[in-house]
N, C-alpha and C positions, 0 to 999 in steps of 0.2 A: 575109413570114415572121413568123412565131406569136412573141408575146412569152412571158413566164413564165408558169408555169401558176398560177393562184390558186384559191381557193375562192370559194364563192357569196358572200362579203363582201368579196372583194378581197384577201385575206390569202393571201400565197404560202404554198405548201404548205410543211409542216413546221415553218412560224413558229408563235409563240406570240402569245397576246393581250397588249397592254401596256395599263396605265392602269386596271386592275380590281383592283388589290391586289394581284397575283400570283395569283389563283385560277384564271384560266384556264391557267397553267402546270401544272396538276395533271392535265390531260386532252391528250394530244398528238394531233396530226391523224392520225397514224397510227392511233390507236385508234379514232377515227370511221371510219376507212376499214375496219378490221376487222369493226366493228360493222354497217356497210352491207353488206359482203360478206357477212356472217353472214345477215343478213335480207334478203339479195337485193335491196337498195336501189339505185336509180338512182345512178350515180356523178356526183356533182353538181360542176361545174367552171365556172368562167369564163375563157376564154382572151380575149386580146387581139390583134386585128388591125389592124395600121395605127392603133394606139392607140384601137381601137373596141371595146368588150365585144361578144360574141356573146350571143344570148338565154341566159337562164339557166334550167336545170331546177329545178323545185321539188321539195321533199320532201314525200312523201305525208304525211299527218296522222299515222299510225301509226308510222312512223320517227320523226317529232318526238318524239312521247311515249316511245319507247324511249330515244331519246339523253336526254330530261329525266331519266328514271328513272335513267340510269346517272350523270348528273352530280349528281343530288341529294345522295346520300350523301358525294359528294367536297366540294360547294361548302359544305354545312352547317356543318362545322366551321370550314372556313377563314373565312367570314363572321361567325361567332361570335367569332372570334380578332381578326378586324379591327375588329368593333364594340367589342370591350372595348378595343382599343388606341387606338382613333380619338375615343372620346368617350363621352357620357352616362354617367360615372362619379363626375362632380365633382371630380376631381382638380385641385389647383391647377396652373396653367399659367404661363408667363413670356411673355414678348413674342415669342418665337420659336417660340411653340406646342410646347413641350417641358415635360415633366412635372417638377413641382419635387421633389427628394426630400426624406424626411424622415430627421432624424439626431438622434441623443442628444448633448448638448453638457454639460460641466461647467466649472465657473470654476478656471483656475489659481491656485494659492496660492505663499507665499513662505516658505521655511524651509529646514531642514537634514534630511537622510536619514539614519537610523541604519544605520550598517554592520553587515551581516548575515552571518554565515556558515552557509548552509544544510548540515546533517549529515543523516545517516541513524542512527536510534538502536534499540538493543534494551531492552525492558522487561524486568527482572529482579526478582523479588521480594526482599523483605530475608530475609537468611539463608536463601536458597534453597538446598535441599539435594536430592540424590537418594539414595533409600532402596534398599539393595542387601542381600540377605541375606549372613551371613558363612558359612553351612554350605549345604551339598546336601542337600535333602530335599523331601518333597512336601507341598503346601499341603494343610492340612485345614480351616482357617477363614480367612476374611476379614472383619476387624473394621472396616475403614474403607472408604469410598466417596470418589468424585470429589466435590469442594466441601464435605466435612466439615470442620470446625474440631475440632482435637485439640491436646492439652496435651502438654508434653514427658514421655515415658516412658509414653504411654497405648498399648496393644496396638494393632498394624494388622493383623499376620497371625499365624497359629499354624501351625506346621510340625508333621509327623508326629514323635513323639518316642519312640516304642517302641525303636526302634534304639540311641538315644543313652541310655535308661534302662537297658537291657541292658548296655551298655559302660559305664556308671557302676557297675552291679553287680559286673561283672568287675573295675573297677580298686579298688572298695573290698574285695571278697575278697583280690586281689593283696597291698593293704595291710596286710591281717590277718595274711597270712601273711608278710610282711617284718617285722612287728612281732614275730611268734613266733620266727621265725629268729634275729631280734636279741636276744631274751632267751636263747634257747640259746647264742649267741656269748658273751654276758655272762655266762653261766653258767660256761662253758668258760674265759672269760678268769679269773673268779676262782679257779677250781680251778688254774689254772696257775700263777697268782700266789701261791697259798698252798704249792703243790709246790715252786715256786721258793725260797719264803723258807725252808722246811725244809732243802732241799739245801744251801743256803749255811751255814745254822747246822751242819751234820754237817760241811760242808766246813771250818770254822773249826777243828773239834775234829778233824779229820783222819778223820773216820768214813766217807767217801765220796772216790771218786776224781773228778778234775778233768774225765774224760770223762763221767762221770754228771752233775756241774754243768752242762757245756755244753750236754747233751741236754736238760735241764730248762729251761735260760735259753732254748733256741730253740723249744721247745713254748711258753713263755710269750710269746714275741714273735709267733710263728703265731696265738695264741688273740687278741692284741692288734688283729691284723690282720683275723681274722676278724670281730671286734667292729666294727672300723671300717667292713667291707664290709656288713655287716647294717645298720649305721645308715644307710649310704648307702641301700642298697636300701628302707629306710622312709621316706627322704626323695624317692627316685624314686617310689615307689608313692602317697605323699601328694600330689606333684605330678600324677600322673597322675588321681588322683581329683578333684583341683581343675580339672583341665582337662576332664575328663568332665563334671562338674558347670557349667562355663561353657559346655560345646557344649549341654547340655540348656537351659540358660537362652537360648541363642541360638536355640532353636525357636520361641521367641516374639519377632517383630520389634517394636519399639517405636518411637514417635516420637522422632527426635533432638532436634527443637526443637519448639516451640510454633507452629502455624499452619493453612495450609489444605491440604489434600490434592488432588492433581490428577495426570494422567498415569497413572492406575491400571493396572498391567499384572500383575494377580494375580488367579487364579481357582482354585476349589476342585480339587485332583487334580493340580494342574499342578506339574511338576518344576522347581525352581529352584536355582540355584547362583550362587557369588559375582558371577558375571558378568549377572545378570539383574536389571534395574531395575525395582522394584516399584512405586514411587511416587516422586512429586516434592512436596516439602512446601516451603512458605515463608510468610511473614508478608506479607499483601497489603494492610494497612493503609499500610504506607510500602514504595514500590518505588525501585528504582534503575534509571536509564536510562544505557545504556554507548553511547559514540561513539567513534569512531576520528579521531585528531589525526595530521596529517602533521608531518614535520619543519618545513615552512614555516608552518603555522598556529601553531607554538609561539612565533614571532615576535611575534603579536598577541592570541593568546588565552591565557587566565589563569585561575586559580581565583578564584571570587567574581564573575565576568561573568554578567549576566543572561541567561537561557535560556528558550526558549518551546517547548514540547512541544506539537505539533499532533496532534489525534486526531479523527475524524469522530464518535465517541460522546461526545465531551465535551459538555457543556451550553454551556459558553462558548468552545469552540472551540479553546482553547489555555490550558495550564496554564505558569504561571512560576515559576521556581525559580533558583538560583544554581549555577553551574558547583562543585561540591564538591570534587573532587580530579583530579590529572592525574599518570599513572604517570612517573616520571623515568627509565625504561628504554624505548629503543626498540628495535623489532624488527630484527634484523640485516640482513635481508632486505628487508623493506618500508619501513623507516625510518619507522613509525608507533607510534603509543603510544595507550594507553585512557584516556580521561576519564570520570567517572562524575557522575551529578547524582541527588541524592536529593530526593525530594518527596513528600508526603504523598498518600494514594490512598484516603481513608476511603469513598469511593463505590464502590470497586472498580472504576472505570470503564476503569483501564489493567491489561491483563492480561498476565502473564508470558510473554514470547515474541513480543509483539506490536513490529513494525517501526513506529516513528513518525518524522516530520520533527521537526528540532530545529534551530531558529534561535537562534545565539548573538551576542549583541550585543556588539560590541568597540569602539564608537565611533560618530562621528558624521562625516558629510559636511559640507564647506562650503556656507553657505546659497545658494540658489539659488531659480529658478521651479520650483515643483514641480508635475508633471501625471502623470496615471494611465499606466501602461504601454501600455494600450491605445489612447491617443491618439496615440502613436509611429506614423507611416505612412512607407513608403518610396515615393516618388512613381515611378510607371513610367516617365515621360517622361524627367525629370533625373536619376534615381537618388539623389536627396537624402534624407536622413531629415528628417521634420518634422513640422508639425501644421497642421490647419485650424483658422484663427482667425477669429471675425467681425470683418470689416474696416469694417464701419459704426460707429462711434463715436459718431456723432450720434444714432443709433438703437439703442440696445444691447438685448440680450435680456431682456424682460420675463419675470419670474417670479411666477406669482400666490403668495402666502403658504401655504407648506404644502404647494404641489402639486408633488412632485419625484418621479422615477421613474415607476411604472406609473400614477399618478394625475395625472401633470403633461399640461396639454393642449398640441398643438401651436401654435406662435406663427406668425404671419405670414412670408412667405419674408424671409431675411437673408441678406446677401452673405457669402460666406465666401472666403478666399483661403489658399494654401497657403504657409507660412513655414518655412524650413529653421531647424533649431535644432542647438545643440550640446550632446551629452548629457554631463553634468559626473558624475554618479553614477546607478547604478541600484540600486533595491531591491526587494523582493518584490512590491511593488504599486504603486510610484509611481517616477520617475526625475525627478532635477534637471537642467534643461535652461538655457541661455542662448539670448536671440533673440527672447523673447516676454516680455511683462509680467505680472505677478500680477495677477489678476483678470480676465484675458481670457476669452472663452467659447471653447472648444476642442472639437472633435468628439473624441467617443470610440467612437461606433459609427456607420457608415455613410460611412466615407472614400471606399471603392471607388465609390460612386456619382457622385463628382466627377470621376473617371477622370483624375487628376492635374492637372485645371485647376483654376481659380477659378470660382465660381458661386455660386448661391441655394441655398437649402435651409429647410425649414421645421424648427423646433427643438424638441424635447421636452427641457426642462431637467431635468438629473438633479443629485444630490449625490454626494458622495465616498463616501458608504457605499453607495449604490446601486451605484456602478461597481467597489467593491471585491468587494461581494457577486456581481456578474457574473464578476470576475476569478477569485473563488474556485470557481465552478461547473467541475465537470469535464464533457468531452463528454457522458457518460451522463446528467447532470442536466440539460443543455442540451436532449437529445434527449428526455426525459421530459417538459420543461417545454413544448416544441413540441408534442409529443403529446397534454398535457394542454389547451391552449390550443386546438387544433383540434377538440376534442371538443364537441359540441353542449351548450349551457349546460340545455336541456329537451328532453324527448321528447313529442310529441303520439301517439305509439304506443302508450302505456300503456292497457292496460285497466283502466276504473273499478272501484274495489274492490278491487285487487289491490294 
């Protein structure tokens, strides 16, 4: 009885080669069969009868060449990967023939952490106001542009004033009519009073009747009333003239305060009204940062505490000021209130409307061992939070003077072990922990290379400033840095003379 079917090299059909780094797995026996069938090659097998092999059929030379041509593009990348993983690179290895990873480490220090409340603030200019017209009219001329510095009272926009001048002229004419009518009423009043005096003199002598005297008195009272009415009309006309004069002056919109113009929304020929915002005006030399405080924050945040304003366009990265004022009235729904921070802005780096992170320092934590936040690592094996610490105290990490960060040279392999820690307090850049001693070298980048276990690593010693610089980088900055480092330093393809 025949045994199992095997290939020309004694390998069962459909099985894959072993011991070649997995490269023969890329080509199945079925693929060779299809190739042989397509090229009409003899089907090569070796059968075993009574544990004795039958004679073997050999491949023709052309068939072997075709098979090798098919295998070449598949085997070449696999061999390159195998070569890069198995040797020739000069990487450090330990006794178990494994690569020694490279990590960055920093020395832990002892101290206390500042207690910080991170808030989001909005920048506003000092005396920031929005300019609206008080009347409805068409713009004839715009005197100010964005970024212009203006003084209080300086013209910004001129509106069409023809209609307002006509209304003023009409009001002045009505005022003149009222004055003339008042003089007529005054003359009639004088005449009525004289007639009343004569009638009373005749009545005393009995030369006039009582009815005639009463009629004269009535006409005198009516003349007085006409005089008062005429005087009121004069005052009304005078007020109308003043109102029309004020409306005429409002055709020229002036700066309410001294400052810088922004948010320009005025064009010649544009119809504007009291609801149209034309400009925003404010003093940028001094700005105000507004933050929102909850009722819980009011228990430990108060005026006078130090505040740090972060902005990417600041030369130092942070501006320091004091919390100026806190509103004592809370919102009835959100139970929050507003706080303000006044600070100088002589370089105009802070712009009105910017959102800026604000750190309010309201105290300090208890003293403990301080480590960067990037050193904390959640062990995937135990689930504990801890750090990787250099465990060989007899051979500590040796740092060359002035060689830290990117300029530092990798040390010889140093043993590290995972040490669980208790986090006492967390700041924006560092954390206070218990469980390790100050001065210990702890890994800040590369903890995943240990896989949760103890092991050796080559160390690039860094300082705290370098670690904080990396922690400040955003994802986009890191990506740009990686792309920059991957770019070649020089190029040999440049054409001479260009």
